[in-house]
PATORMAR-301644 format. One record per residue (C-alpha): y, z, x; residue number from 0. Coordinates in Angstrom, 2 decimals, padded with zeros to 5 digits, m for minus. Each point is the difference from the previous one (the first is absolute). Example, Ala and Ser with C-alpha at 12.3 -4.5 7.8 and 13.67 -1.06 7.14 Angstrom:
2
R v w u pos
R m004.50 007.80 012.30 0
R 003.44 m000.66 001.37 1
This chain:
203
R v w u pos
R m000.16 m000.05 m000.13 0
R 003.62 m001.06 001.53 1
R 003.05 002.36 m000.98 2
R 003.49 m002.10 000.92 3
R 002.68 002.41 000.54 4
R 003.65 m001.45 000.11 5
R 003.69 000.65 m000.74 6
R 003.07 m001.04 001.36 7
R 001.57 000.89 003.56 8
R 000.52 003.69 000.36 9
R m002.06 000.71 m003.18 10
R m002.34 002.18 002.21 11
R m003.05 m002.21 m000.50 12
R m001.04 000.27 003.73 13
R 000.09 003.76 m000.25 14
R m002.11 m000.16 m003.35 15
R m002.37 m002.07 001.55 16
R m000.65 002.23 002.76 17
R m000.72 002.47 m002.08 18
R m003.45 m000.96 m000.94 19
R m001.09 000.00 003.67 20
R m000.86 003.77 m000.80 21
R m002.80 m001.34 m002.06 22
R m003.25 m000.84 002.34 23
R m001.70 m003.02 m002.16 24
R 003.38 m001.91 000.04 25
R 001.27 m002.96 001.93 26
R 003.50 m000.85 m000.17 27
R 001.43 m003.48 001.14 28
R 003.96 m000.32 000.96 29
R 000.83 m003.63 m000.88 30
R 003.30 m000.07 002.26 31
R m001.24 001.93 002.94 32
R m003.02 m002.48 000.01 33
R 002.30 m002.72 m000.30 34
R 002.26 000.87 002.93 35
R m003.34 000.23 002.14 36
R m001.35 m003.53 m001.17 37
R 003.22 m001.36 000.48 38
R m000.47 000.69 003.84 39
R m003.85 m000.37 000.17 40
R m000.69 m003.24 m002.42 41
R 000.02 m002.96 002.09 42
R 000.44 m001.80 m003.59 43
R 003.01 001.99 m000.84 44
R 001.66 m000.56 003.43 45
R m000.52 m003.59 000.21 46
R 001.41 m000.47 m003.49 47
R 003.07 002.00 000.65 48
R 000.66 m001.55 003.08 49
R m000.16 m003.30 m001.84 50
R 002.53 000.95 m002.77 51
R 002.39 002.65 001.64 52
R m000.15 m001.18 003.90 53
R m001.25 001.65 002.85 54
R 002.63 002.14 000.24 55
R m001.80 001.98 m002.70 56
R m002.30 001.75 002.83 57
R 001.71 001.73 002.73 58
R m002.54 000.86 003.04 59
R m002.99 m000.92 m002.42 60
R 001.00 002.31 m002.51 61
R 001.71 m000.72 m003.54 62
R 003.79 000.77 000.07 63
R 000.03 001.44 m003.00 64
R 003.93 000.00 000.14 65
R 000.56 m003.35 000.28 66
R m002.44 m001.27 m002.44 67
R 002.10 002.56 m002.45 68
R 003.21 m001.75 000.78 69
R m001.73 m003.43 m001.20 70
R m001.52 001.24 m003.24 71
R 002.08 002.99 m001.02 72
R 002.40 m002.19 m002.42 73
R m001.82 m003.07 000.16 74
R m002.68 000.08 m003.07 75
R m001.44 m003.40 000.68 76
R m000.81 001.55 003.82 77
R m001.22 002.91 m001.35 78
R m002.55 m001.82 m002.20 79
R m001.28 m002.19 002.95 80
R m000.26 003.13 001.96 81
R m002.14 001.81 m002.93 82
R m002.10 m003.08 m000.38 83
R m000.94 000.02 003.70 84
R m000.76 003.48 000.21 85
R m001.32 000.97 m003.56 86
R m003.48 m001.88 000.19 87
R m001.09 001.41 003.16 88
R 000.96 003.58 m000.73 89
R m001.70 m000.69 m003.49 90
R m003.18 m001.15 001.95 91
R 000.00 003.07 002.22 92
R 000.56 002.27 m003.17 93
R m003.39 m001.69 m001.44 94
R m001.78 000.83 002.95 95
R 001.44 003.69 m000.14 96
R m001.40 000.40 m003.50 97
R m003.47 m001.31 000.90 98
R m000.01 002.17 003.23 99
R 000.81 003.05 m002.33 100
R m002.06 m001.03 m003.34 101
R m001.76 003.46 000.46 102
R 003.10 001.93 m000.65 103
R 000.96 001.58 m003.29 104
R 003.06 m002.12 m000.08 105
R 002.31 m001.70 002.28 106
R 003.55 000.36 000.20 107
R 002.12 m003.09 000.65 108
R 003.83 000.61 000.57 109
R 002.17 m003.15 m000.43 110
R 003.69 m000.04 m000.72 111
R m000.02 m003.32 m001.30 112
R m003.30 000.49 m002.28 113
R 001.27 m001.86 m002.82 114
R 002.41 m002.42 001.83 115
R m003.03 m001.54 001.87 116
R m002.27 000.41 m003.06 117
R m002.67 002.33 002.00 118
R 000.21 002.35 m002.65 119
R m002.86 m002.60 m001.60 120
R m002.35 001.45 003.05 121
R 000.40 003.67 m001.60 122
R m001.74 001.98 m002.62 123
R 002.58 002.58 m000.32 124
R 003.98 000.10 001.04 125
R 001.78 002.73 000.90 126
R 004.23 m000.46 000.02 127
R 001.87 002.53 002.09 128
R 003.54 000.57 m001.66 129
R 003.11 001.84 001.18 130
R 003.83 000.13 m000.91 131
R 001.78 m002.77 001.51 132
R 002.40 002.69 001.91 133
R m003.10 001.30 001.70 134
R m001.51 m003.01 001.14 135
R 003.15 m001.23 001.69 136
R 000.24 003.38 001.73 137
R m003.40 m000.22 001.11 138
R 000.30 m003.71 001.44 139
R 003.48 000.67 001.50 140
R m001.50 002.87 001.92 141
R m003.02 m001.93 001.10 142
R 001.04 m003.18 000.99 143
R 003.68 001.26 000.86 144
R 000.67 m002.66 m002.49 145
R 003.79 m000.01 m001.76 146
R m000.06 000.37 m003.45 147
R 001.08 m003.71 m000.84 148
R m002.74 m000.92 001.62 149
R m002.39 002.35 m001.78 150
R 001.30 m001.03 m003.31 151
R m000.52 m004.20 000.82 152
R m003.58 001.04 001.06 153
R m000.83 001.82 m003.52 154
R 001.73 m002.97 m001.90 155
R m002.40 m002.63 001.36 156
R m003.04 002.26 m001.37 157
R m001.45 000.05 m003.35 158
R 001.67 002.66 m002.25 159
R m002.11 003.06 m000.38 160
R m000.31 m000.25 m003.82 161
R m001.64 m003.71 000.38 162
R m002.72 001.75 002.21 163
R m000.39 003.15 m002.13 164
R m000.77 m002.23 m002.79 165
R m002.93 m001.30 001.89 166
R m001.03 002.93 001.64 167
R m002.85 002.32 m000.78 168
R 001.74 003.39 001.25 169
R 003.21 000.94 000.98 170
R 000.93 002.73 002.68 171
R 003.58 001.32 000.67 172
R 000.62 000.76 003.36 173
R 002.89 002.31 m000.01 174
R m002.11 002.90 000.98 175
R m002.66 000.49 002.42 176
R m001.76 002.35 m001.83 177
R m000.27 m001.71 m003.10 178
R m001.19 m003.01 002.10 179
R m003.03 001.97 001.26 180
R m000.58 001.43 m003.74 181
R m000.07 m003.82 m001.34 182
R m002.13 m001.50 002.96 183
R m002.69 002.92 m000.85 184
R 000.08 m000.66 m003.63 185
R m000.29 m003.68 000.72 186
R m002.64 000.33 002.31 187
R m002.01 001.92 m002.53 188
R 000.69 m002.89 m002.72 189
R m001.32 m002.54 002.67 190
R m003.03 001.63 000.71 191
R m000.51 001.21 m003.47 192
R m000.10 003.70 000.74 193
R 001.48 002.42 m002.70 194
R 001.82 003.42 001.10 195
R m002.16 002.74 m001.27 196
R 002.02 002.56 m001.34 197
R m001.70 003.90 000.42 198
R 000.58 002.49 m003.08 199
R m000.76 003.79 000.72 200
R m001.59 001.60 m003.08 201
R 002.43 001.39 m002.50 202
């Protein structure tokens, strides 16, 4: 069973996904992390990126993420091209990961653009992580040393939370770590079909 976890930038989706690591029989796949690795290790991706964006996209054999970002950040067509190069390879890598972990109770698949690239079709259940706009902006500014304007621009380029919520099975509000931990435990029980036993003392 594949459980997709998504949410807008700064929503806390990665934090939520990582909390599932405390359960033994669960495998976790972070799409963005794996994509970054593959963009440096996959010959297929390397050749396509150089052909499309020039040899400058790699610096000393490593992907120059700043250079690539400067090209695709405000160019939707270039971003679409980049995604068309990277996503099929990541998709194949994910499929292999799922097969390799078929003995697990379930697989957590964290992906910021789960709906945008139709990866939701791979999932049995979907969790969308949400947070108030101001909190998301503050988190990303602190994490990336970005300006408020840049963060807002990134948020505006993503799907609205309301659209994601309508297509999700579960919603997690990430404002409080304590609440996240509680919700993750409840979700794990649901996903493994465990019921919480309430012990009653005799009157």
